[in-house]
C-alpha positions, 0 to 999 in steps of 0.5 A: 542507524547501523552504518552510514557513508556516502558520496558527494550527491547521496548517502548510504544508510544501513538502518534497523527499524521496526517493521510496523514503521512505514519506510516513507515515514522513516525516510522523511524523518531522517531527511528532516532531522539531518537537514534541520541542524546544518540549516540552523548552524549554517544559514548561508546554506539557503543558496545551496538548497536543492529546491525551494527550502529543502536541503534534500531531494524528495526521492530516495531508494530503499533496498532489502538485504535479500540473500546478502549477509549483513556483513557484506552490506556493511562492507559495501557501505564502508567502502563508499567515499565519504562526502567532503566536509563543507560540501552539503549542497549540489 
């Protein structure tokens, strides 16, 4: 992970990964890892689960740099509002 930031209901990640790794696998892994620890540390999060037993929704958006420089993308992510501590659920 190169950069991270987000808002109350979504996050922005700048990730560098090998082109042979399927994007869907990467996203699935990031969502799994990033939900496991909070659920272990805060069992009462169960009432905030998005659906069934999942902290994250199944959807995601991925974009490529295109013509933008890495520094422009990094600046965009840094300018997003960070989620308030303790507000993991919807």
